[in-house]
Structure formats: C-alpha cells, structure tokens
C-alpha positions in Angstrom: 2.4 6.9 43.1 4.5 5.8 39.6 2.8 4.5 36.8 3.1 0.5 35.6 4.7 0.8 32.0 4.6 -3.1 31.7 1.7 -3.0 28.9 2.9 0.2 27.3 6.7 -1.5 27.4 5.0 -4.4 25.6 2.7 -3.2 22.9 5.6 -0.8 22.1 7.8 -4.7 21.1 4.7 -5.4 19.1 4.6 -2.5 16.9 8.4 -2.6 16.5 7.7 -6.5 15.4 5.0 -5.3 13.1 6.5 -2.5 11.7 9.6 -5.0 10.4 7.0 -7.6 8.8 5.3 -5.0 7.7 8.1 -3.6 5.8 9.3 -7.2 4.6 6.1 -7.8 3.1 5.9 -4.9 1.3 9.2 -5.0 0.4 8.3 -8.3 -1.5 11.3 -9.6 0.5 8.4 -12.2 1.8 6.1 -13.8 -1.3 2.9 -14.7 -1.8 2.6 -18.1 0.5 5.8 -17.7 2.4 4.4 -19.1 6.0 5.6 -16.3 9.3 7.2 -18.9 11.8 6.1 -17.0 14.9 9.4 -19.2 16.7 11.8 -18.3 14.1 10.5 -14.8 13.5 10.9 -14.6 17.8 14.5 -15.9 17.6 15.5 -13.2 14.9 14.0 -10.6 16.1 15.2 -11.9 19.0 12.4 -11.6 21.0 9.6 -13.4 22.8 6.5 -15.1 21.5 4.2 -13.1 22.9 5.3 -9.9 20.4 5.1 -12.0 17.4 2.2 -13.7 17.5 0.1 -9.7 18.8 2.2 -8.6 15.5 1.7 -11.5 13.1 -2.7 -11.0 14.4 -2.2 -7.4 13.5 -0.8 -8.1 10.0 -4.2 -10.6 9.4 -6.3 -7.6 10.4 -5.2 -5.6 8.0 -5.1 -7.8 5.0 -1.2 -8.1 5.0 -1.1 -11.7 6.0 -3.8 -14.9 6.3 -4.6 -17.4 9.1 -4.5 -21.2 7.9 -6.6 -22.9 10.7 -3.9 -26.1 11.6 -0.8 -24.2 10.1 -0.1 -21.0 11.1 0.2 -17.3 9.3 1.3 -16.8 6.2 1.3 -14.2 3.0 -1.7 -14.6 1.5 -1.4 -15.8 -2.4 -4.4 -13.9 -3.7 -7.3 -14.5 -6.8 -7.9 -12.6 -9.2 -10.7 -11.8 -7.4 -9.8 -10.9 -4.2 -7.1 -7.8 -6.8 -10.2 -6.8 -8.3 -12.4 -6.2 -5.1 -9.8 -4.5 -3.6 -8.8 -2.4 -7.1 -12.0 -1.1 -7.1 -12.4 -0.5 -3.2 -8.6 1.5 -4.1 -10.0 3.5 -6.4 -13.3 4.4 -4.8 -11.5 5.6 -1.7 -8.3 7.3 -3.3 -10.1 9.4 -5.6 -12.4 10.2 -2.5 -9.1 11.0 -0.4 -7.5 12.7 -3.0 -10.9 15.0 -3.8 -10.2 15.5 0.7 -6.6 15.6 0.4 -7.0 19.3 -1.8 -9.1 20.9 0.5 -7.4 20.1 4.4 -3.8 19.5 3.6 -1.2 21.1 5.7 1.9 23.0 4.1 3.5 20.7 6.1 1.9 17.2 5.2 2.4 18.8 1.5 6.1 19.2 1.9 6.6 15.4 3.2 4.3 14.4 -0.1 6.5 15.8 -2.2 9.5 14.8 -0.4 8.6 11.2 -0.8 7.3 11.8 -4.7 11.2 12.9 -5.2 13.0 10.3 -4.0 11.1 7.7 -6.2 12.1 10.1 -9.7 15.8 8.1 -9.8 15.0 4.6 -8.6 14.2 3.1 -12.1 16.6 0.5 -11.7 15.6 -3.8 -10.7 17.8 -2.9 -7.9 15.9 -0.2 -6.6 12.3 -2.1 -6.2 12.6 -3.0 -2.5 13.1 1.1 -1.7 10.6 2.3 -4.5 8.0 -0.6 -3.1 7.9 1.3 0.5 8.1 4.8 -1.0 5.0 3.8 -3.2 3.4 3.1 0.0 3.7 5.9 2.1 3.0 8.3 -1.4 -0.1 6.5 -1.1 -1.2 6.3 3.0 0.3 10.1 2.9 -2.5 11.2 0.2 -5.5 9.1 2.5 -4.1 10.5 5.9 -4.2 14.2 4.0 -7.7 13.8 3.4 -8.1 14.2 7.9 -10.6 11.6 7.7 -9.2 8.4 10.1 -11.8 6.1 9.5 -11.3 7.0 5.5 -7.8 6.4 5.8 -7.7 3.6 7.8 -10.1 1.4 5.6 -8.2 2.8 2.7 -5.3 1.2 4.2 -7.0 -2.0 5.0 -7.9 -1.9 0.8 -4.1 -1.3 -0.4 -2.4 -4.6 1.7 -5.4 -5.9 0.2 -4.1 -5.0 -3.4 -0.8 -5.8 -3.6 0.8 -3.2 -6.0 4.5 -3.4 -5.1 4.4 -7.0 -7.0 3.0 -5.3 -9.8 6.7 -4.7 -11.5 8.0 -8.0 -10.5 7.6 -9.5 -14.3 9.7 -6.6 -15.1 12.6 -7.1 -13.4 14.6 -9.5 -15.9 13.0 -6.1 -18.4 14.6 -3.4 -17.2 14.1 -1.3 -20.1 9.7 -1.7 -20.1 10.7 -1.2 -15.6 12.6 1.9 -16.2 9.7 3.2 -18.6 6.9 1.8 -16.1 8.1 3.9 -13.4 8.8 7.3 -15.2 5.3 7.0 -16.0 4.3 6.3 -11.9 6.7 9.0 -10.7 4.8 11.7 -13.2 1.3 10.5 -12.3 2.3 10.7 -8.6 3.8 13.9 -8.8 0.7 15.1 -11.5 -1.8 13.7 -7.7 0.5 16.0 -6.1 0.6 19.1 -8.1 -3.4 18.9 -8.1 -3.9 18.6 -4.5 -1.6 21.4 -3.5 -3.6 23.6 -6.4 -6.2 22.9 -4.2 -9.1 22.5 -6.3 -11.0 19.4 -5.0 -11.7 18.2 -8.5 -8.3 18.0 -10.1 -7.0 15.8 -7.5 -9.9 13.6 -7.9 -9.3 12.9 -11.7 -5.3 13.0 -11.1 -5.8 9.8 -8.5 -8.5 8.3 -10.9 -5.8 8.7 -13.8 -3.8 6.9 -12.1 -5.9 4.4 -10.5 -6.6 3.5 -14.0 -3.3 3.4 -15.2 -2.4 1.0 -12.0 -5.1 -1.4 -13.7 -3.4 -1.5 -17.0 -0.4 -3.0 -14.9 -2.0 -4.9 -13.0 -3.8 -6.8 -16.0 -0.1 -6.9 -17.9 1.9 -7.9 -14.4 -0.4 -10.0 -12.9 -2.3 -11.5 -15.9 -6.0 -10.3 -14.0 -8.6 -10.1 -16.9 -9.3 -6.7 -17.7 -12.3 -7.3 -18.1 -13.1 -8.7 -14.6 -11.6 -5.4 -12.8 -13.8 -3.0 -15.0 -17.1 -5.0 -14.1 -15.7 -4.2 -10.5 -15.0 -0.8 -10.9 -18.6 -0.2 -12.8 -20.3 -1.6 -9.5 -18.8 1.3 -7.3 -18.4 4.0 -10.2 -20.1 7.5 -8.8 -22.0 8.7 -11.7 -19.6 12.0 -11.8 -17.4 10.1 -13.0 
C-alpha cells in the first residue's frame, strides 16, 4: 500500500515558512512591534494561509512572536523585565550547556562550531549585521546542542529567542568604530569558548561561557538601556554557589 504523504508535505512547507520568518526576525528585517500578517506573508511566499498560520503558531510557541487577542501576531516589544529574565535563564542554561558540551561534543560538532566562529571573524561592518546576527545565533545554538541533552537545548532555544542579542548593536550602527570593537571582542570570546569546550575540561568551558554572557550583560546595558542592577538581581536569583 502506498504511503499517504500529504500531511508530511504540509508540515515540511510549514517548516520552510517558519525558517524564513525566524531568519528575518533574527537578522533584524522584522523589527520589534512589526505585525506578521498571514495574508501578506502567504502572498509573498506564494503559499496558502495554512502553513503560514502554523508557522506563526510555532513562532509564538518559541518566543519569537507574540499573539495579541483580536489583532494578530507581531514581533514582541520586550520590557526590561522580559530581557532580564531571559538573560538570567540563558546564563544558567549556557553555562550548563558549555560544561556538558566539553564532555560530549563530537569531532564533527567541534569542527562545525569552529567553522561558525571563524565565519564571524571579519564581520565587523554595519552592512555585515544581518549575517552576523544569524551566525551568532547558530554559534550559541550549536553549543547548546553539543551538550547532548535535547530538552536543555530546547529550553535554551526558547530563552535565546526571548533575549534579543541580535539587537544589541543596533545603537552602534552609526558608530562603526565602536561596533567594530564590540564585534572583535565578541569574536574572541566565542573563540575562547570553543577552545575551552574542545579542551574537554568542563569547568573551563563553563567559566568561558560565564565570562561571555556577563560581557553580553554590559552590551545589554549600553545598547538596550536595561538597568544593570536589574540584570544583576536576576543573575543572583539563579546563581549556583559554584559560580
């Protein structure tokens, strides 16, 4: 008997639409507050409303979009408290993931992670930001996945979607020198994180992840205007004794 493939095709199309919309949000093409209209997206991508609706549902479930009753779905405008909560959760999850990755990362995963990091080395111009944002997202997701715990990786994905670090350099786009300094620092931190994970020493990997996220905390303060004392309070709420 031939296998019925209709639902699988529809699901694949939904995933393709999701990937397009996710990529646009991460790259900054869809700014916070932008409405994601089903009919407009369906017409642009030349698909029916069904996969668009399903893709929007997934965006909402993963924290990349917000459903407003009687109005529709939009890219969320995050409050300081939203960002602080997500920062603290990411800190906890990424330190844990880095420690696990140092124990479990495969040679293939390590090579892929290094390749991602290397691709960002010279992306320091304002015009590079869409590509940089996407690669930065993939670097952090690769570390989470390399830990070998699929639930941890999923929780990390949700937390990362709620902490828009791809927005951190928006206020520096008109200050290329400062932007370049910030991105060069971040490249070195990512490289240090990779090397610590590849060394196979869990505590070194955890410390590298902690340093990187606490460095990002400073960017959140300067670029997004989130009060540093709020971020530190959230950090203290989840800080294990070993940190």
